[in-house]
N, C-alpha and C positions, 0 to 999 in steps of 0.2 A: 471508355466506348461511349458514343450517344445510343439515344435511347432512338427504336424503329419507330417513325412518325404512322401512325393508322392508313392506309391507303383507301380503307371502305367507308364510302361516304355517308355517317349514320341515319340520312335520309333509306337507305341502301341494304342498311344494317340487317333490319327482318329478315331481307331475304337471304342473309350468308350466313353459312357455318365458323364460328372465328378459328376452326383448324384447321380451313383452307387458306386463309391469311396470309401467312407465309410463304405456301406454294404460290398462290398471285406474287407477291410480291419477287419472291425467286423466278416466277417466269416472267415477270416484267425486266428483271434484273438482266435476265436472256436475252430479251428482245433488245434491251438498251446493248446491250455486248454485239450481240446480231448486226444493229444498225450502225455501230461505230466499226465493226470488222467489216461489213460490205462496201461503206464508205472509203477508209482505209485501203480496201483492199482493189477498189476501182481507182483510186487517185495513184497508186502502185501501179497499177497494170497501165495507166495510158503515160505515166512517166517512161516507165521501162521501156515502150514502145518508142515513145516521142524521142528518146534517145540511141535509140538503135539497137536495145540489147533487153527485148524483151522475156519476162518471167514467165515463161505457158502455165506452169501452174498455179498461177494467182487467178485465172478464171475458173478454177476448181473452186479454189476458195471463195472466190466471191458467188459461184452459185452456192457455194452452203451455206454460206450465211444468210443469204436471199433467203433460201426454201425454210431453212430452219426459225428464221425470223419470221417470215409468213405465218407457216402455221402453229409456231408457237403466239402467235400475236393475235389468230386466228381463235385459240383457246381464250385467250387473257381479254378479250372483245366477248368473248360467250358470258365470262364471266363477272365483266363489268356492263353486262349490256349495250355493249357499242357498237355490235356488229350489225350493218346495213341501215341501221336507224327503224327496225323491226320495231322497236317499241315507240315508235311515235303513235301509232295508229290507237294504239291500246290506253296508252298513258292519259288520252283526253276520253277514257269511257271508264264508266264505275258497275261497279255490281257486280249481277250473273254475268253479263256481255263481257267484262272486262274479263271474268275467271275462266271464261268462255274462249275468248280469242289467245289470252296469255298460257293456256294449257293446249291450244291447238300449237301457237307458237314455238311452244316448249317442244312438244312431240315431233314436230317436224324438225326442229336442232336437235332432236336425240335421234331421229331417224337417220339423217344424213352424218351422223358422229359413228351410228352403226354401220352403215357406209363404208364412210374412212377406215374405222377398224376394221372392217372383214376383207373391204379388197384390197386395202394397203398393205395387209399382210400378205396377201397373195403377190403385189407389187414387189413387196419388199422380196419375198420368197424369187421371184421370177430372178429381182436385179442383180444373183450372185451369178449369173450366166454374159450379164453386161459389164464394160470395165471403164473406166474413166481414163480419159488419155491425157497427160502422158503417166501417170501416176499408179496406172493400172488399178487403181481401185476400186472393188464393186459398187457399180451405181445403186446397188441393194443400200450405201450407208447414205445417201440420199431419200432414197423412199419409206428410210424408217421413220421420217417426221410425218409423213402420213396417219399410220394406227398410233401413235403416241398421240398427235392431235389430237384423234377422233376420240380415244380415252381420254383425254381430260378436257373435252369438250363434252364429252357424255355426261363424265362426274357433276361439270356444273351445271348441265343441265336440269338433273336429276337434282340437285343444289337448289336451285331456282324453284320449280317443279313443287318440291314437297315444301319448301317453305313460303310458298308461295298460297298454297293451299292451307296448310297451317296458321299463317300468320294477315293473309290477306295479300295482294299483289300492290294493290295502290300505298304510295307515302302516307306512311303517318300522320304527317303535320307536315304537308307539304310546303305551306307560306308561314304559319306560324312561330318565327324563332327557330328554325332548325337550318334556315340557308345560312347562317351566321355560324353556325358552329359547322357545319358542311367547310367552310371557306377557311377558317381555324385547323380544320381537320385535315386540309392541304398545304398548310404555312400561308396563307395568303392573310 
């Protein structure tokens, strides 16, 4: 069995809990599965329609892969700080200004996560009254992705805030030898 490569860059290690690394790895794998599933189902949907024998259920499969891939991907992007390039401004700052803006950014993302959990759960419950066609699966099966993503985004936001307050938000050694270590970590 091969050894699992680290997916957290060493320059970001001070902001991460090692206990959540396997979760991030699993979520990234699920994103890959969702991408492959989405692409494959779209291909077969187009193919079956082209030959005049459409599989109507493929649209349900396609939308499920897309929705879960997008919401799980949002959670992974939060942990990896790849979301909406919000970190570009704060990375150029230092000291108290950076801490303040990183905290503000983290609190806003945490508030959005709470909103996703609360309103997503309400939508999930309401989704048992509507059904997807042709399978008659409750649409709640899609809405479940929203609060699930909110919980993960909230967890990763708390992780970032706690570790940033403890260890500082800035990378410990921005250019002093760590860049090569990061490239080795990701297999380059």
